[in-house]
Each structure stands twice: as structure tokens, then as C-alpha cells.
N, C-alpha and C positions, 0 to 999 in steps of 0.2 A: 490025613493024607498029605504028602509033600505038596508044596505050593505049586511046583511046576506042572503037576498033573491036574490042576484046576482047569476048567474050560477056558480055552483061548485059541485064537486063530487069526488068519488074515483073509479078508474078503474085499470085494469091490463094491463100493457103495454108489448107487445112482441117484442123482437129484432130479431126474425127470418126473413130471407129474402128468396124470391123465386128465381127461375132460372134466372130471369131478374135483380136480385140484389136489387129489391125493397122490403121495409118492408112489411110483410104480414099483420101486424096489427090484426084486428078482424077476418081475414080469415085464420089465422094459425090454423091447425087442432089440435095442442097440447094445445091450449089456455085453454081448459076446464079442463086440468089436474090440480090438486090441487097445485102442486109446480112449474108450468110452468109460466113464465113471471114475471115481476116486478110490485109490487103494487105501484100505483102512485096517487097523488091528483092533482086536477086542480081547481083553484078558480079565477073568474074574479075580477080584481082590478079596482078602479076608473080610469077614463081616465086620460092620462098624460096631461102635459101643452099644447101639440099640438092637443089634442082631440083624440089621438090614443088609441086603446085597448091594454091592457097588462095583459094577464093572468099569474097567479102565478102557476108554475108547480114544482112539486118535486116528485122524484121517489126513489126506493131503500128501501121501508119500509119492515120490516120483516113480519108484520101482518096488516090486515085491521084495527084492533083496534088502532095501532100506527098511521096509516094514518088518521083515523077518529079524533084522539085527536088533531093532528096538524090542520086539517081542521076546527074543532070547535074553536080552538084558533084563527085562521085566521079570521073566521067570527065574533067572539066576538070583535076582534080589529077593524074590518071594521065597526062595529056598533057604535063605540065610538064617531065619529064626528057628528052623527045625520045628519041634513040637511045642515050643513056648508060645502059648496063645496070646499073652500080653505083648510079646515082641512082634508076633504076627500082626497084631492090631496096629502097633506103632508103624510098622512097615506099610501097612495098608493106608493109614492116615497120611503118611508122607507121599505115597504114590497118588492118592486121591487129590492131594494138594498140587502135585506136579501136573496132573491132568487139568485141573481147574485153571492153573496159571499158564498152561501150555509151555511149561518150562522144559528144558532138556532132561531126559531121564538120567539120574546121577550114575556115576561109575560104580560098579558092584564092589570094588575094593574099598572105595571111600565109604560106602554105606556100611560095609563090614567093620571098618575101623571104628565107626561111630556107634554101632549098635550096642556094644557092651559098656559104653561109657555113660549112657543115660542122657545124651545130648541130642539136639535136632539132627535128623538124618540127611537133610538136604543142603547142609553147608550154610544155613542162614543164621547160625548162632551168634548172639551178641556177646560182648565182653562181660556184661553184667550176668548173663545166663551162665557163662562158663565159671565166673567167680563163685556163683551160688553152688554150682555142681562141684567145684573143686573144694570149697570149704566144708561141704558135707562129708567129704571122704577123708579129711585130715585126721591123722592119728597122733598129733603132737600133744604136749601137755595142755591142760585146760586153759591155763592163763595165757599161753602162747596162742592157742586157737581163738580165744576171746579177743586178743589183740588184733589178729587177722580180721575177725568179724567186724570189729570197730572200724578198722581202716576201710573195709569194703562198704559198710553201711554209711559212714559219715563222709567219706571222700571219693572212693573209687567208683561206686555205682552211680552217684549223682554226676560225677565228672566225666567218666569215660564209658559207663555201662551201656550207652546206646550205640556204640560203634560195633560193626560186624567184626567178629573175632578174626576172620581170615583176611580182613582189610585194615586191621589196626596197625598203625605205623609210628615211627619215631616222632613225626610232626604232631600227631595226636597227643602223645605222652608229654612232649615239651609244652604244648599249649595248655595242657592240664596243670602242670606245675607253674606255668606263667600266670594262670588264673588264680592259683593259690596265693602267689606273691601279690597280685592286684587286690585280692580280698584282704590280705594282711594290711595293706596300706589303708584300705577303707576302715578296717577295725581299729587300727592305731589312731587314725584321725577321729573316729567316733569316740573312742575312749578318752582321748585328750580333750575333746569338746565337752564330754560329760564331767571330767575333773574340773575344768574351768567353770562349768555351770554350777557345780556343787559349791565352788568357792564363792560364787555370787549369791548363793542361797544362805550363807552363814552370816550371823550377827556376832561379830567378834568382841563386843563390849560386854562387861559384866552388869548389864542392866536390860530392862525390857525395852525393845525398840519402840519409838513413837509410832503413832497411827500411820503416818505417811510411809515410814520405813517398813511397817508391817505389811502394808498393801503391796509394796514393791517386792518384798521377800515372798509373799504369797504368789505373785505373778511369776517370779523366777522359779519357784518350786513347781508351778504348773508346767513351765517349759521343761524342767528337769524330768518330770514324770512322762512327758511325751517323747523323750530321747531314748534311743536304743540302750539296753543294759550293757554293762561291761562284758566284753567277750575276750577270750584268749586267742592269740594269733597262732598260726601253725609254724613252728620254728624249724630251723634247718635239720635238727636231729629227727624231728617227727617226719619231715618230708623224706629223709633217708629211709626211715622205717616203712613209710607208705610205699616208696618205690621198691623196697625189698619184698614187701607182700605181693605187689604186682609182678615183679620179676619171678618170684617163686611160683606164682599161679601160672604164668605164661610158660615157664619151663616145664611144668606138668602137662600143659597143652601140647608142647612139642613132643614130649615122651609119648603122648597118646596119638601122635601124628595128626593132630587137628590143625596145627600150623607148623611152619618151618623156620620162623624168625622171631626173636624176642626183642621188640622195640624198647622195652624198659631197661635193657642192659646197655643201651647206647645213648642214654640221656645223662648229661652232666649236671650235677646239682652242687650248690655251695656246700662245703663240708660241714657236717653237724658235729663239731668238736665237743668233747666232754667239757663241762665247765670246770675251771680250776678251783680247787679247794683253797679257801682263804681264812686265815685266823681272825678271830674277833679281837683285834688289837684295840688299845684305848682310843686311838684315832678313829677307827671304824665304828666303835660303839658310840662315840660322841656324835659322829655324822648320822648314824641311824637314829639316835634319840632326837636329833634336830629335824631330820627330814622324813624318817620312816622308811628309808630305802636301804636295802642290803647291798653291799659291794659286789657280791657274787651269788649265784643260785645255790652254791654249796658253801656254807659257812661252818666253821669249826671253832669250838671253844678252846681257849688256852687251858693249860693244866690247872691254874687257879680257878677258872670258871667251871671246869669239870668237877673240881673239888666242892665248889659252892653248890652245884646241882646235886651231887651225891649227899652232901650234908642235909639239903632240903628233902631228899628222897628217902632218908633213913626211916621215917615214920610210915612210909608206904609199904603195903604187903608185897609190892613188886620191886622193892629195893634191890634184891639180888638179881632180878632180871636186868635192870638198868646198869648195875655194877658190872655184870658179865658182858654186856654189849660195849660199854665204855672202854673196857680193858682188852677184851678178846674179839670184838668186832663181829658178833653174830648178827645176821639179818633178823628182822622182826619175826618173820614166819618160822625161821629156824629156832628162835628162842622159845616161842610158844609151842613149837612141835617137839622140843627136846624131851627125850625119855630118860628117867632115872637110870635105867639099865645101861645107858650109854654114857654115864657119868662115873668116873673112877676117881673118887676123892683121895683115896689112899696113895694112888700113883700119880695124882695131879694131872689128869687128862680128861678130855671131853671129846666124844665122837659125834659129829653132826651127821645124822642118818635120815632124818625126816623133817618136814616143815609143814606148817598149817597155813594155807593161803585161802583167800576168799574168792568165790565166784559170785559177783554181784555183792550180796551180803552173806551168803552161805559159806561157812568155813568147811574145808575138806583137807584131808591129809594127803601129802604128795611127797615124792622124792625131792631132794634138794635141787636148786636151780640148774646146776650143771654137774657133770661127773666130778669136776675138781672141787665143787662145793661140799661133797660128801668126804669128810676127812677128819682126822684126829689132831687136835691141837692141845698144847700144854696149858695148865692152869697155875697161876702164881699162888703163893700161900694165902694171900689176902682173899682172893676169890674162893679158895677152898674153904676158908673160915666163914665167909659170907654165905656160901651154899650150905654148909653144915647148919648154920643158924637158921637158914631158910627151911631146911628139912624139918628141924624141930618145930618151927612155926607151923609148917604145913600139917604135921602130925597133930598139933594142938587144935588146929582148925577142923581136922577130920573128926576128932573126938567130940569137940563142941557141937559140930553139925549133927552127928549121929545122936547125941543126947537130946538135942532140940527136936530132931525128927521123930525119935521114939516118943517124946512127950506129946508132940502134935498128933501122932497117930493114935495115941491113947485118947485124945480129945475128938477123934473121928476124922481128922484131916488125913490126906493122902500124900504126906511128905515122904520123899524117898531118902534112903541113906546116901551118904557121901559117895560119889562115883569114883571108883579107883581106876583112873585112866592110865596111870603110870607116868604121867607128864610131870616135869619139874615145876612148871608154872601153870596153875589151873585157876578156875573160878572158885568162889567160896564154897560151892557144892561139889567140887572135885571135877566138874565137867571141863571140857576144853575151854581155854581162855580165848575169847574172840580177839583177833589181832587189833581191831580198832579200839577195843577197850584199853589196850596197852598204850596206844597213841593218845587217847583221851587223857589217861593218867599222866603221861609224859608232859602234855601241854599244861595241865593243871600245876604240876610241880614247877615248870619253867616260869609260869606267871607268878607263883608264890615266891620264887627265888629272885624275881626281877632281873632275869638274865637276858642278854640279847638272844633273839630267836634263832633256833635251828630246828630242823625236822628230826624225828626219831631216827631216820635213815642216816642223818649227819652224825648222830652219836656213834655210829659204826666208824665214820671217818675220824672221829676223835681218837679211836684206838690207834690209827696210823700215827697221829701226833705223839702219843705216849710211847709207842714202840720205838719211834725214831729218837725221841728224847732220852729213852733208856738205852740207846746205843745200837738199835737195829737199823739195818739198811733197807733198800727197796725190796730186796729178795725176802727179807724177814717179814716185811709188810705183806708182800704177795702171798707168802705161805700162810700167814696167820689169817688174813682176810679171805684167802682162798680165791684170789683172782685167777682167771684163766691164763693170763700172760703177764709178764713183768711190765710190758708196755702199757697195759691198762693201769697198773699202779703208778707208773711213771707219769702218764698223761694226766692223771687225776691229782697226784700229790706233789709234783715237782715244786710248784710255787709255794705250797704249804710248808714243805720241809726246808726250803730256803729260809723262811722266816724263823723256823725253829733253830736252824743252824746259826743264824745271827744271834739269837738269844743265848745259845750254847757258847758261841764265840765270846760274847760279852762276859759271860760268867767265867769262862776260862781265863780271860785277860785279867779279871778282878782277883783271881786266885794268887797271882804272882806279886809278892811285895816288892816295892821299888823304893830306893833311897831318894831318887829325884821325883818330885811330884809331877804327875802326867799333865800335859797342857790342857787348859780348860777350853773345850770346844766352843763355848759361847764367846770367850775372849778372842779366840782365833777368828770367829765369824765377824766380830766387830772390827778387827784389824783389817 
């Protein structure tokens, strides 16, 4: 039965008592007087979760007209859920709370907007509650949604989750990011203190320390154990991404008509610029070996260093994987997700159509990172030869695995045949290659080759060096690495390509024979 037809009405309530102390109610002789008693309303609400009745009562109205206005609003709100029992109960819970707090009855249109969103109906929603509601409705890629979840869990809910959504303002957002900066200063100071304490815990001589020194070192190590562990700071780029998450969530709240203003869109942050790629020059390598510090977050090997790595990787079953990334710039997930059906060795082309990424530790197949990432790129003859050799190796692995599996099944073991997943790069049993296994193998080869450190992602950046050294410009780099814009390639590689250009310029100058010997730079410096 529609909510508006539940029992409800307006009465006069008398507070007079008889000689026995009991309320007289309708028996009060003065009740018929115009100004005697209080005007009250009563409206039945939907049953609560335990099936119990709960009437809405309110008294103290100055006129019957005022009471009738509230009763009409109550009944209009009760009509909103229709036959949906769960939504009826939600409306009843909200109105019961309104009665308890003696709060104003909310506007019918406001309750109607909130009813289908799964948010509190009385306007008391917090930012944290909305973020939880919003993230559960997201239909973005798994990795993107996980990034949102991380920002919400680690930063946004602890920092701004307690504010009421409809009262959230620019000052709250600015204070939140100011607090992140203050926390960064604390973390930086604690990390510095820990490094200094670690230095006091070391005995730098090639001998056992004497007893007195051993006691001092033990005391210093106790101090070190009591210090906070190393922690990472929240950098400018991460703060920009956190703000983007908050801004996107609040824009969704505006579309749902829960708020009318997005404070996250009006807070200025220091720009989180992409780190410039820097070549591992001899000077940089020497500095790193002496101090352990990298000149940039993105370091790129020189062509001779790339060659040294590939020489060391030739014995690895993943040699073709590293060779392909170094020259053609595939991402890690694109490499392990590559299907043989999308590799055309005869026409020297490879189409990136799928990638394997991880959710926590679990790998899953997905479409490439962006629409522009799904593309066909050319293969040089060396990569074609390497991939042909890899296919022969893979077939030999398949045959060897199946022979071993058949033998073990004859012995009563439940070994499965080689899994034909159609992937170019697979585990030894043919199943998907976990992306982290590739990174582990990359790090082992780097240590074996004694090369300055880069990440596997930076090997993709090495492709930019080789493309440019081979005569390609920024547009060629953008197309091969499948960046969304040429600005992205420019922002990342401008400084890197300048160093390559200098090397090319020196080689060009050396190609021209001269009758007169060129001035000696060292002699000019002394002069």
C-alpha cells in the first residue's frame, strides 16, 4: 500500500492531568477551547528492521496549517520508494532519526535525489562516505581503480574524510595538502637522522673493534632500533594524482546533485613535473659508484651499456624479451601479454593488442594502457632474427616439457602438459609469465653485468636513445613508444636527446679530415 495512505493525521494534545496525576487527554474539559492544548501530528512510518511499528510524532505547532504542511511533506517522502521495501525502510530510518533529533523535515526533492545513490538521505554525508560510495560504482580499468582506492585509503579518508560533504570547502583541501607537506618535512628529517645514526653504527676498519668500541657500537645500534624506519615522502606528482582523484569524486557528487561546488578544482599545487631522462655518462657512473646516488629518477644506458646488457642477457631464456623492449620500447605488461598471432615476422611488424598486469600479485589480461598504446610498430631485421630464434627455443621447451610430463604421469604424478596460451613469452610450463618474474630476471642480469642501475621501465626509455641515435626525431619516438602526445615525449626526453646530439656532433666533427691540426682543448684551458 502506498506510504501516503498509512495512518496519519493532526490532533490537539493536552498536557493537563487529573487528580490521580494521569494525563486527561481527550477528556480534558478545556480541550475545545481554541487556544488550549498543543497541535501535533502523527504519521506511521515503515516497519523497522525488526518488524516493529514506529510512528512519527511531532508537537508544538502554532497553527494547524503548519502541522498540515509537515504532514504533507512526510507523506510525499514516504511515497518516494514505491514498492521497494528496502528503500522504504531507509526512508523510515531517516525520518525516525529526524524525529529523534527534532531536525527539520528534509525537502522531498532532496531526498529523491539521494534515494537512488545509496547515500544518507538527510544531508549528513561525510566526504569519506561519499568516496566509499563513489569508488564502488567506478567502471574504470582495474589498475586505475586500485590507484583511486589507494589514494582514498592512505590519504583522503584519513585527511578529509570526516568533513561533511555539503560543507567541504577550498580551505579544507588546502589544509589537507599543507599537512602532507608538513609530514614530508618530518619524514625527511627522520630519514636523515636514521642515515646519520647508521653511520655511527659502522666500524670502518678491517679488524674487530676493541671491547670499549664494541660497547659503544652496541649502544648506537640500540638507538638505531628505536628510530622510525625509512619512509617515502609524498612527492609533487603523487599530490597531483591525489587531487585528481578527489576532484573526479567531487565532480561525480555534483552530477548527482549532492553538492554544487568542487573545492579540489580551486587549490593550486606545485607542479609534479616528469623527471627528465639522463644518460649514464662516465661522470655519472663514477659519481654513483662513489656515493650510491643516481643523478635522476629516470636513468638511461648509453648504446655501449645497452650492448653490454644484451651480451650478458644472451644466455637467458628471456633474451628476446629484453631485446624487444630495448629496441622497440614495449612496456613490461605489453611484452608478457604479446600474442604470437599479432607478430608478423615476414612483414617485420608487431601489433600490441593486450597486456598482462597485476592486481596485488594476481596477473590478469587487459587492454593496453590507452587507445594509442594499441598500435602496430615495425621490427628491424635483428629483432626478427632474435624472435625467430626465440620461437625455436620455445618449441624445444614445449617438447621437452611434454616428454617430462608424460614420464611423470607414468610414475603416477599429475603433471600437466605444456599450456598453449599463444603468448610469445611464457613460463617454462607454457603458462602466463608473471610480470614480476621478468623484473627479477632483469635485475639479476644487471648485477651480473656490473652495470649502473636502471629499472626495467627505463629499458623502454633506452629505445628512445637508440631511435634518436639512428636518426629518428621526437615524432618517431612518440609513434614507436606510443605516447599519447608529442609533449609527453618532449618533456621526458629533451635533456636525454641533447646528450645524444652532442655525441653525434662530436662523431660528425671527427669524420672530416683537416690539414691543420685542431686546437688542443686542454692547452687552450691552460692558456
